[in-house]
C-alpha positions as CSV (number, residue, x, y, z in Angstrom):
1,M,-0.2,-0.2,0.0
2,S,1.5,3.6,-1.4
3,F,1.4,6.3,1.0
4,V,-1.5,8.2,-1.1
5,D,-3.9,4.8,-0.4
6,R,-3.5,5.3,3.4
7,P,-6.2,7.2,6.2
8,R,-4.6,10.7,6.8
9,G,-3.4,11.4,10.2
10,R,-1.9,13.9,11.7
11,L,0.5,14.6,14.7
12,V,0.1,17.9,16.6
13,L,2.2,18.8,19.5
14,A,1.9,20.6,22.6
15,D,3.4,23.6,21.8
16,G,0.8,24.2,18.4
17,S,3.2,22.3,16.0
18,Q,1.5,19.9,13.7
19,F,2.9,17.4,11.5
20,D,0.8,15.6,8.8
21,G,0.9,11.6,7.4
22,Y,-0.3,8.9,7.1
23,L,-1.7,5.9,9.7
24,V,-0.2,2.8,10.3
25,G,-0.6,-0.3,12.3
26,A,-3.7,-0.3,15.2
27,R,-6.2,2.3,14.6
28,T,-6.7,2.7,18.4
29,L,-6.7,6.6,18.0
30,P,-6.3,9.3,19.2
31,V,-3.4,8.6,21.3
32,R,-1.3,10.9,23.4
33,G,1.7,10.7,25.4
34,E,5.6,12.5,25.4
35,L,7.0,12.8,22.2
36,V,10.4,11.4,22.0
37,F,13.5,10.3,19.6
38,N,15.8,7.7,19.2
39,T,18.3,7.7,16.5
40,S,19.0,3.9,16.1
41,M,19.3,2.7,12.5
42,T,18.5,-0.7,13.3
43,G,16.9,-2.6,16.3
44,Y,13.1,-1.2,15.6
45,Q,11.7,-4.4,16.8
46,E,13.6,-4.5,19.9
47,V,12.7,-0.7,20.5
48,I,9.3,-0.8,20.1
49,T,8.9,-3.6,22.6
50,D,11.4,-2.2,25.2
51,P,9.0,-1.5,27.9
52,S,11.0,1.5,29.3
53,Y,8.5,3.5,26.7
54,A,5.6,3.4,28.1
55,G,3.6,6.5,28.0
56,Q,5.7,7.6,25.3
57,I,5.0,8.6,21.6
58,L,8.3,7.2,19.6
59,V,10.3,9.0,16.6
60,M,12.8,7.2,15.0
61,T,15.1,9.2,13.2
62,Y,16.1,7.1,10.4
63,P,14.7,7.8,7.6
64,Q,13.1,4.1,6.8
65,I,12.0,1.5,9.4
66,G,10.7,-1.7,8.9
67,N,13.0,-2.9,5.9
68,Y,14.1,-6.2,7.4
69,G,10.9,-7.4,8.9
70,V,10.6,-8.9,12.7
71,V,11.0,-11.9,14.1
72,A,9.0,-13.1,17.0
73,G,12.1,-13.9,19.4
74,D,13.6,-10.5,19.0
75,S,10.9,-8.9,20.9
76,E,11.7,-7.4,24.1
77,R,8.3,-8.1,25.7
78,E,5.2,-9.7,24.0
79,K,3.4,-6.5,25.2
80,I,4.2,-3.3,23.3
81,A,4.0,-0.1,25.8
82,A,4.7,2.6,23.5
83,R,1.4,4.5,23.2
84,A,2.6,5.0,18.8
85,L,5.5,5.0,16.2
86,V,6.3,8.0,14.0
87,V,8.4,7.3,11.0
88,R,9.7,8.8,8.0
89,E,8.6,5.9,5.7
90,L,7.6,2.7,6.9
91,S,8.8,0.0,4.6
92,P,6.3,-2.3,3.3
93,F,9.5,-5.0,2.0
94,F,11.7,-6.9,3.6
95,S,13.4,-10.6,2.4
96,P,10.7,-13.1,3.5
97,A,11.6,-15.9,5.5
98,P,10.3,-18.7,8.1
99,G,9.0,-16.7,10.8
100,R,9.1,-13.5,9.5
101,D,6.5,-10.8,9.2
102,S,5.9,-7.0,8.3
103,L,6.8,-4.1,11.2
104,E,3.1,-2.7,10.4
105,N,1.6,-6.6,11.2
106,L,3.3,-6.7,14.3
107,M,1.7,-3.1,15.0
108,S,-1.4,-4.0,14.2
109,D,-1.7,-7.4,16.2
110,R,-0.1,-5.8,19.4
111,G,-2.1,-2.3,19.0
112,L,0.7,0.0,18.1
113,P,-1.0,2.9,16.6
114,G,1.3,5.3,14.1
115,L,2.1,7.4,11.4
116,T,4.7,7.4,8.1
117,G,5.6,10.3,5.9
118,I,6.4,12.3,8.8
119,D,9.4,14.6,8.5
120,T,10.8,12.9,11.6
121,R,13.8,15.7,11.1
122,A,12.0,18.5,11.8
123,V,10.3,16.7,14.8
124,T,13.1,15.7,16.0
125,R,14.9,19.3,15.5
126,C,11.8,20.7,17.7
127,I,12.1,18.4,20.5
128,R,16.1,18.9,20.6
129,S,15.9,22.4,20.2
130,R,12.4,23.2,22.8
131,G,13.0,20.4,25.1
132,A,10.4,17.1,26.0
133,V,6.9,18.1,24.6
134,M,3.4,16.1,25.1
135,A,1.6,15.4,22.0
136,A,-1.3,13.8,20.2
137,I,-2.2,11.7,17.1
138,G,-5.0,11.3,15.3
139,G,-7.1,10.2,12.3
140,Q,-9.0,12.3,9.7
141,T,-12.0,12.6,12.5
142,H,-9.7,14.1,15.3
143,G,-9.3,17.8,14.6
144,Y,-6.3,19.7,14.9
145,D,-8.6,21.8,18.1
146,E,-9.3,18.3,19.5
147,L,-5.4,17.0,19.6
148,L,-3.8,20.3,20.8
149,A,-6.3,20.0,23.8
150,L,-5.7,16.4,24.1
151,A,-1.7,17.1,24.0
152,R,-2.0,20.3,26.5
153,S,-4.4,18.0,28.5
154,Q,-1.8,16.4,30.8
155,S,1.8,17.1,31.9
156,F,4.6,13.9,31.5
157,S,2.9,11.0,33.1
158,R,3.4,10.0,36.6
159,G,6.0,6.9,36.6
160,E,4.3,4.9,39.4
161,S,1.7,3.8,37.4
162,L,3.9,3.4,34.2
163,V,6.3,0.9,36.2
164,E,3.1,-0.8,37.5
165,S,2.0,-1.3,33.7
166,V,5.2,-3.2,32.6
167,S,6.8,-4.6,36.3
168,G,6.5,-8.2,35.3
169,S,4.5,-11.5,37.1
170,P,7.2,-12.6,39.9
171,G,8.5,-16.0,39.4
172,S,11.7,-18.2,39.3
173,V,13.8,-18.4,36.2
174,A,15.9,-21.5,35.6
175,V,18.6,-23.3,37.8
176,A,21.8,-23.2,37.9
177,T,24.8,-24.1,40.6
178,G,26.3,-20.9,40.1
179,G,24.6,-18.8,42.5
180,R,21.3,-17.0,43.2
181,A,20.5,-14.1,41.6
182,A,16.9,-11.3,42.8
183,V,15.9,-9.5,40.1
184,V,13.4,-6.5,39.8
185,D,11.4,-6.1,37.2
186,L,10.7,-2.5,37.2
187,G,9.9,-2.8,33.3
188,M,12.5,-4.8,32.1
189,K,13.8,-6.2,29.1
190,K,14.7,-10.0,28.3
191,S,18.0,-9.2,27.2
192,I,18.7,-8.7,30.8
193,L,17.7,-11.4,31.9
194,T,19.3,-13.8,29.7
195,R,22.8,-11.8,30.7
196,I,22.0,-12.7,33.8
197,L,21.1,-16.5,33.4
198,D,24.3,-16.3,31.1
199,L,26.6,-15.9,34.3
200,G,25.6,-19.7,35.5
201,V,23.3,-18.4,38.1
202,S,19.4,-19.0,38.2
203,A,17.6,-16.3,39.5
204,R,14.1,-15.4,41.1
205,V,12.5,-12.4,39.0
206,F,10.2,-10.3,41.7
207,D,7.8,-7.5,40.5
208,A,7.7,-3.6,41.5
209,A,5.8,-4.4,44.9
210,F,9.0,-6.6,46.0
211,S,9.9,-6.1,49.7
212,A,13.6,-6.0,51.1
213,K,12.4,-8.4,53.6
214,E,11.7,-10.9,51.1
215,V,14.8,-10.2,49.2
216,I,17.0,-10.7,52.4
217,G,15.0,-13.7,53.3
218,G,15.2,-15.6,49.8
219,R,19.6,-15.4,50.8
220,F,20.0,-14.6,47.4
221,D,23.8,-13.6,46.5
222,F,22.8,-10.5,44.5
223,L,20.2,-8.2,43.4
224,V,19.9,-6.4,40.2
225,L,17.5,-3.7,39.7
226,S,16.3,-3.3,36.0
227,N,15.4,-0.8,33.5
228,G,11.7,0.8,33.5
229,P,10.0,4.2,32.4
230,G,9.3,7.2,34.0
231,D,10.7,9.4,36.8
232,P,12.2,7.7,39.6
233,A,11.3,10.0,42.1
234,D,7.4,8.5,41.1
235,I,7.8,5.1,42.8
236,P,9.2,6.3,46.5
237,R,8.1,3.0,47.5
238,V,10.9,1.3,45.9
239,V,13.3,3.2,46.4
240,A,12.7,3.1,50.2
241,E,12.9,-0.7,49.9
242,V,16.3,-0.4,47.9
243,R,17.8,2.0,51.0
244,G,16.9,-1.2,53.2
245,L,18.9,-2.7,51.1
246,I,22.0,-0.9,51.0
247,G,25.1,-2.8,52.2
248,R,23.8,-5.8,53.1
249,I,23.4,-7.3,49.8
250,P,25.6,-6.7,46.2
251,I,23.5,-4.8,44.5
252,L,23.6,-3.9,40.7
253,G,21.1,-1.1,38.9
254,I,20.7,-0.8,35.5
255,C,19.1,3.0,33.5
256,L,15.8,3.3,35.9
257,G,17.1,0.8,38.6
258,H,20.5,2.9,38.9
259,Q,18.4,5.9,39.2
260,V,16.7,4.5,41.9
261,V,19.7,3.7,44.1
262,A,21.1,7.0,43.9
263,L,17.9,8.1,45.5
264,A,17.9,5.5,48.0
265,L,21.6,6.9,48.6
266,G,20.4,10.3,48.9
267,G,21.6,11.5,45.6
268,R,19.0,13.9,43.4
269,T,17.8,12.8,39.8
270,Y,16.7,15.4,37.0
271,K,15.1,15.2,33.6
272,L,16.8,16.2,30.7
273,K,16.0,18.3,27.8
274,F,15.1,15.5,25.5
275,G,17.2,12.3,27.0
276,H,19.2,10.0,25.3
277,R,17.3,7.1,23.5
278,G,19.8,5.3,20.7
279,A,22.2,2.9,20.0
280,N,25.0,5.9,19.8
281,Q,25.9,7.1,23.2
282,P,29.4,7.4,23.5
283,V,30.2,6.8,27.4
284,I,34.0,7.4,29.1
285,D,35.4,5.4,31.4
286,R,36.4,8.2,34.0
287,G,39.3,5.1,35.0
288,T,41.1,4.8,32.2
289,G,39.8,7.3,29.4
290,R,38.4,4.3,27.0
291,V,35.4,5.3,24.9
292,F,32.5,3.0,24.5
293,I,29.5,3.0,22.5
294,T,26.2,2.1,24.3
295,S,22.7,1.3,23.8
296,Q,20.6,4.2,26.3
297,N,16.8,4.8,26.5
298,H,16.1,7.5,29.5
299,G,14.5,10.8,29.9
300,Y,15.9,11.3,33.3
301,A,20.0,11.5,34.9
302,V,21.1,11.2,38.2
303,A,23.0,14.6,39.5
304,E,26.5,15.1,40.0
305,D,26.5,15.5,43.4
306,I,26.0,12.0,43.8
307,I,29.4,11.6,44.7
308,D,28.9,13.3,48.1
309,A,26.9,10.7,49.0
310,G,30.6,8.9,49.2
311,V,30.0,7.0,45.5
312,S,33.0,6.8,43.0
313,L,31.6,8.1,39.8
314,N,33.1,6.3,37.0
315,Y,31.6,6.9,33.7
316,T,30.2,9.8,32.0
317,N,28.3,11.0,28.9
318,A,30.6,12.1,26.3
319,N,28.1,14.3,24.2
320,D,26.9,16.1,27.5
321,G,28.8,14.9,30.6
322,T,26.5,13.3,32.6
323,V,26.5,10.5,34.7
324,E,26.5,7.0,33.5
325,G,27.7,4.9,36.2
326,F,29.3,5.0,39.7
327,A,30.2,2.5,42.5
328,D,30.4,1.9,45.9
329,D,32.7,-1.2,47.1
330,A,32.0,-0.5,51.2
331,R,28.5,-0.8,50.3
332,M,28.8,-3.4,47.1
333,I,26.9,-0.9,44.4
334,A,27.7,-0.7,40.9
335,C,25.1,0.9,38.3
336,V,25.1,2.2,34.9
337,Q,23.0,4.6,33.2
338,F,23.6,3.1,29.7
339,H,22.1,-0.3,28.7
340,P,24.9,-3.0,29.1
341,E,22.7,-5.8,27.4
342,A,22.4,-3.8,24.2
343,S,19.8,-5.2,22.2
344,P,19.6,-2.9,19.5
345,G,23.0,-1.9,20.0
346,P,26.8,-2.5,20.5
347,R,28.2,-5.1,23.4
348,D,30.9,-2.9,24.0
349,T,29.5,-3.0,27.5
350,S,28.5,-6.4,28.0
351,F,31.3,-7.1,30.6
352,V,29.3,-5.2,32.6
353,F,27.6,-8.4,33.9
354,R,30.6,-10.6,34.4
355,Q,32.6,-7.6,36.4
356,F,30.0,-7.2,38.8
357,H,29.8,-11.0,39.3
358,Q,33.3,-11.0,40.0
359,Q,33.4,-7.8,42.2
360,I,31.0,-10.3,44.4
361,K,33.3,-12.5,45.7
362,G,36.1,-9.4,46.5
363,W,33.1,-7.6,48.4
364,R,32.1,-10.4,51.3
365,D,31.5,-13.6,51.5
366,V,28.5,-14.6,50.0
367,E,27.9,-17.6,52.2
368,A,28.0,-15.1,55.2
369,Y,23.9,-13.7,54.7
């Protein structure tokens, strides 16, 4: 189906900007969400199935999306949490293969509406120059004034409801002899759990309603706090439970988990102007000066005064100098803002999981607790 054969649709920003295009995917319109952009050239399937996009309208900056189709096993979660997808060109063509389907069929099957034919570079320039903004998408029956009012009807989504909407069901995963991990799913990508299991450990997954008491009572060797959507300041109960675990069990925090640990230590977080979302974010190892190219997806950052809490700042973003990781050997903490599991993106930092696992032995005898 060509662009001209599709029903018309429009994207309206809360600042009044309008972009006209054509509807694709599900027809669950109108939709409203925070408008964000991702600079990845590939990995669109993993991106749209990342629960961290809950409550957001996702703009892909690469001009053609969907040109190699989708494969069921590449999804990070079955349910798509993003509100909508906006692209310059949604390709209907891909190399057919067993188990491969079109991106638009995936969008339709899983309830993700979208727009194609949009000048996504112009949209990205709006976000970069004016900062994070709410927006709405509608079809031919939804007028400009209606969509503008919808975009302006709510500020940014509250994090607590977003985390609750994507936090998975608790349970045990795999059985191994290399140790036991407690994993808190705040909107976890399946690739994170895969990397943890690759360490040769067994894991029990907890949802966002976990308690410090049950983690300690389970006699786990370490705790992993996953990625997830929203503002970490909006999930104070999770922060409080993590505060009760600090110094009692080794903790690895990833993305939102990194931010939660920072708050639990008495640090601060703040909203970035337009966030870091893509598979090409450069991160500097402050100890060696080495630069890693990382996959990232976050709209909030940890303030640098986290070092006042007694931790060491070990990674920063090469573009804007924001905090990308910190550690505290005395309290057995290692946290990173970027995604070491990638998916999509380069696996330059996949060593983070192995390094953390090795550090545990040096921090304390895990049998003591």
